[in-house]
C-alpha positions in Angstrom: 25.7 -37.6 -3.8 22.3 -39.0 -3.0 20.2 -40.9 -0.4 19.8 -44.5 -1.4 16.4 -46.0 -1.1 15.5 -49.6 -1.1 13.4 -51.2 -3.8 11.5 -53.1 -1.1 9.5 -51.3 1.6 6.1 -49.8 2.2 4.4 -49.2 -1.1 1.8 -46.4 -1.4 -0.7 -45.7 -4.2 -2.6 -47.7 -6.7 -1.3 -50.5 -8.8 -1.4 -49.4 -12.4 -2.3 -52.2 -14.9 -0.6 -51.9 -18.3 -2.4 -53.4 -21.3 0.7 -53.5 -23.5 2.0 -56.6 -21.6 -0.4 -58.9 -19.8 0.4 -58.9 -16.1 2.8 -55.9 -16.1 2.2 -53.4 -13.4 3.6 -50.2 -12.0 3.2 -49.3 -8.3 3.8 -45.7 -7.2 5.4 -45.2 -3.8 6.4 -42.4 -1.4 5.2 -39.0 -2.7 4.3 -40.2 -6.1 0.9 -39.4 -7.7 -0.7 -40.2 -11.1 -3.1 -38.0 -13.0 -4.2 -38.3 -16.6 -1.7 -41.1 -17.1 1.3 -39.0 -16.0 3.4 -40.0 -13.0 4.6 -37.1 -10.8 7.5 -37.8 -8.5 8.2 -35.5 -5.6 11.1 -35.3 -3.1 10.4 -32.7 -0.4 12.9 -32.8 2.4 11.9 -29.4 3.8 8.7 -30.3 5.5 8.0 -32.2 8.7 6.9 -35.4 7.0 9.3 -38.1 5.9 6.7 -39.7 3.6 7.5 -37.6 0.6 11.3 -37.4 1.1 11.5 -39.7 -1.9 9.1 -41.2 -4.4 9.0 -43.4 -7.4 7.3 -46.4 -9.1 8.3 -50.1 -9.2 7.7 -52.2 -12.3 6.8 -55.9 -12.2 5.7 -58.5 -14.7 7.9 -57.2 -17.5 9.5 -60.5 -18.2 13.0 -59.3 -17.2 15.0 -62.2 -15.6 18.7 -61.3 -15.6 20.3 -58.0 -16.2 21.3 -59.1 -19.7 17.7 -59.8 -20.5 16.9 -56.1 -20.0 16.8 -54.8 -23.6 14.7 -51.6 -23.3 14.8 -49.0 -20.5 13.6 -45.5 -21.3 11.2 -42.7 -20.3 10.1 -39.2 -21.2 10.6 -36.9 -18.2 9.9 -33.3 -17.3 11.7 -31.5 -14.4 9.1 -29.1 -13.1 10.9 -28.0 -10.0 14.7 -27.2 -9.9 16.9 -29.7 -11.8 18.4 -33.1 -12.1 21.0 -33.5 -9.4 22.4 -35.8 -6.7 21.8 -38.9 -8.8 18.1 -38.2 -9.3 16.0 -38.9 -11.3 17.3 -42.4 -12.1 16.3 -45.9 -12.8 17.3 -48.5 -10.2 17.8 -52.1 -11.2 18.2 -54.4 -8.2 20.3 -57.5 -8.8 21.0 -60.6 -6.7 24.7 -60.9 -6.2 26.7 -63.5 -4.3 26.9 -61.0 -1.4 23.2 -60.1 -1.4 20.8 -57.8 -3.3 22.5 -54.7 -4.7 21.3 -51.8 -6.9 22.5 -50.7 -10.4 21.7 -47.0 -10.9 21.0 -45.7 -14.3 21.0 -41.9 -14.3 18.8 -39.6 -16.4 19.8 -36.2 -17.6 22.8 -35.0 -19.7 26.1 -36.8 -19.3 28.6 -36.6 -17.7 27.3 -34.7 -14.7 23.6 -35.6 -15.1 22.6 -32.1 -14.1 21.4 -29.1 -16.2 18.0 -30.5 -17.2 15.8 -27.9 -18.7 12.7 -27.1 -16.7 9.1 -27.7 -18.0 10.3 -29.4 -21.1 9.6 -33.1 -21.9 12.9 -34.9 -22.5 13.1 -38.3 -24.2 15.8 -40.4 -22.6 16.0 -42.8 -25.6 16.8 -46.4 -24.8 19.5 -46.4 -22.1 20.3 -50.0 -22.7 23.4 -50.0 -24.9 24.2 -46.4 -24.2 27.8 -45.4 -24.6 27.5 -42.7 -21.9 29.0 -43.6 -18.6 25.6 -43.3 -16.8 25.6 -46.7 -15.1 26.6 -46.8 -11.5 27.5 -50.3 -10.3 29.5 -49.3 -7.3 27.2 -51.2 -4.9 28.4 -54.3 -6.6 32.1 -53.3 -7.1 33.7 -50.3 -5.5 35.0 -47.6 -7.9 32.6 -48.3 -10.7 30.3 -45.2 -10.2 30.9 -44.1 -13.8 30.4 -47.1 -16.1 29.1 -47.7 -19.6 26.4 -50.2 -20.3 29.0 -52.6 -21.7 30.9 -52.4 -18.4 27.8 -52.9 -16.4 26.8 -55.9 -18.6 30.2 -57.5 -18.1 29.9 -57.1 -14.3 26.3 -58.0 -13.6 24.9 -59.4 -16.8 24.3 -62.9 -15.4 22.7 -61.7 -12.1 19.0 -62.1 -11.5 17.0 -58.9 -11.5 14.9 -58.7 -8.4 13.3 -55.2 -9.0 13.2 -52.3 -11.3 12.1 -48.8 -10.3 12.1 -45.1 -11.3 13.2 -42.9 -8.4 13.4 -39.2 -7.4 15.0 -38.4 -4.0 17.2 -35.4 -4.3 15.1 -32.6 -2.7 18.0 -32.2 -0.2 20.3 -30.9 -3.0 18.3 -27.7 -3.6 17.8 -24.5 -1.7 14.1 -25.0 -1.4 14.5 -28.7 -0.5 12.2 -29.8 -3.3 12.6 -31.7 -6.5 9.7 -32.6 -8.7 9.9 -34.7 -11.9 7.0 -35.9 -14.1 7.4 -39.1 -16.2 5.4 -40.7 -19.0 5.8 -43.5 -21.5 8.2 -45.5 -19.3 9.4 -48.5 -21.2 10.8 -51.7 -19.7 11.3 -54.2 -22.5 8.0 -54.6 -24.3 5.9 -53.0 -21.5 4.9 -49.3 -21.5 3.8 -47.6 -18.3 2.1 -44.2 -17.7 0.8 -43.5 -21.1 -1.0 -40.1 -21.0 -4.8 -40.3 -21.5 -6.5 -38.6 -24.4 -5.2 -37.9 -27.9 -1.5 -37.4 -28.5 -0.6 -33.7 -29.0 0.2 -32.8 -32.6 3.8 -33.1 -33.5 5.4 -30.5 -35.8 6.9 -31.7 -39.1 10.4 -33.0 -39.1 13.1 -32.3 -41.6 15.4 -35.3 -42.5 18.1 -34.5 -39.9 15.5 -33.8 -37.2 13.7 -37.1 -38.0 16.9 -39.1 -37.7 17.9 -37.4 -34.5 14.5 -38.2 -32.9 14.8 -41.8 -34.1 18.3 -42.1 -32.7 17.0 -40.8 -29.4 13.9 -43.0 -29.3 15.5 -46.2 -30.4 18.9 -45.8 -28.7 22.2 -45.6 -30.5 22.8 -49.3 -30.9 19.3 -50.1 -32.3 19.5 -47.1 -34.6 22.8 -48.3 -36.0 21.3 -51.8 -36.5 18.4 -50.3 -38.4 20.3 -47.9 -40.7 24.0 -48.8 -40.7 25.5 -50.5 -43.7 29.3 -50.5 -43.1 31.3 -52.7 -40.8 30.9 -50.7 -37.6 27.4 -49.3 -38.6 28.6 -45.7 -37.9 27.3 -44.5 -41.2 23.8 -45.0 -39.9 22.9 -41.3 -39.4 23.9 -40.4 -43.0 22.0 -43.3 -44.4 19.0 -42.4 -42.3 19.1 -38.7 -43.5 19.4 -39.9 -47.1 16.3 -42.2 -46.7 14.3 -39.5 -45.0 15.1 -36.9 -47.7 13.4 -39.1 -50.2 10.0 -38.7 -48.5 7.8 -36.1 -49.9 7.4 -33.7 -47.0 8.0 -33.1 -43.3 4.6 -34.6 -42.3 5.5 -37.8 -44.0 8.7 -38.0 -42.1 7.0 -37.3 -38.8 4.5 -40.2 -39.5 7.4 -42.5 -40.4 9.2 -41.7 -37.2 6.1 -42.7 -35.2 5.6 -45.8 -37.2 9.2 -46.9 -36.9 9.3 -46.3 -33.2 6.2 -48.5 -32.7 7.6 -51.2 -35.0 10.9 -51.2 -33.0 9.0 -52.1 -29.9 7.5 -55.1 -31.7 10.9 -56.1 -33.0 12.3 -56.2 -29.5 9.4 -58.2 -28.2 9.8 -60.7 -31.2 13.5 -61.0 -30.7 13.0 -61.8 -27.0 10.4 -64.4 -27.9 12.7 -66.0 -30.5 15.6 -66.0 -27.9 13.3 -67.9 -25.5 12.5 -70.5 -28.1 16.2 -70.8 -28.9 17.1 -71.4 -25.3 14.5 -74.1 -25.1 15.9 -75.8 -28.2 19.5 -75.4 -26.9 18.6 -77.4 -23.8 17.3 -80.2 -26.0 20.1 -80.3 -28.5 23.0 -78.7 -26.6 23.5 -75.9 -29.2 23.5 -72.2 -28.5 23.7 -69.5 -31.2 25.3 -66.6 -29.3 24.3 -63.8 -31.7 20.9 -65.2 -32.6 18.8 -62.5 -30.8 21.0 -59.7 -32.1 20.8 -60.9 -35.7 17.0 -61.3 -35.4 16.6 -57.8 -34.0 18.8 -56.3 -36.7 16.8 -58.0 -39.5 13.5 -56.9 -38.0 14.6 -53.3 -37.5 15.9 -53.0 -41.1 12.6 -54.3 -42.4 10.7 -51.4 -40.8 13.2 -48.6 -41.1 
């Protein structure tokens, strides 16, 4: 299916400082380049050089400790040559297991095959953490788990220490021309955002109520979207409640502005919930008490405030 690459190895390219989170960095490697804030990842297995057979970027200083502490993992990506295939593009999360360091692969593209990505179109992955799609591959940790949901991955590796996070393209071999090229921007790992395009954001067309809610569901991820808008027991009425709320806004432009505001606020909610959880852990060590759903409740309350 794919050629596995290690998260450790010779790194090439400049280290990218990220102002959103002090100390967070992105380091391109292999055939990766950065221009105007956009990361371009190339896999070319048809030439004589092996240096660009794969490429990617590693992310450090994000505050991620264990797999369960990884709360946001998303990107916008644009396949400019060929397609998604062979397990690429993907995120790789390296975890320290009792038998050594192993990778958890998180595939981009449409489930369940993770192929059929439209060319020259920016695709928002949404927050992959909490995704119900079986796009998590934990087979390096336990055989036979190539097709796992986030919940299954969390149960298997949630307590393991994260030793590296990267975004990878390496499936040039899967195409007739032996090339695969993918651009990435606005890569989010918890509260850190990497590869933000320089210059003003392009204008966004107005969104009707359903379009606004679909974009929010994609940007926030299904679980966070349900926390923000759901009102019944399983929160599955979230989309209808969102559409009803968006319909009360005066026009499409107002809805578009609301979507951008809520997306920015959601990032702050995640960061605040992580900070509160850290304080709770410190208190639990002093008093021997742990509130298991404290972080989830705090995040839900914050999201509802801004939605």
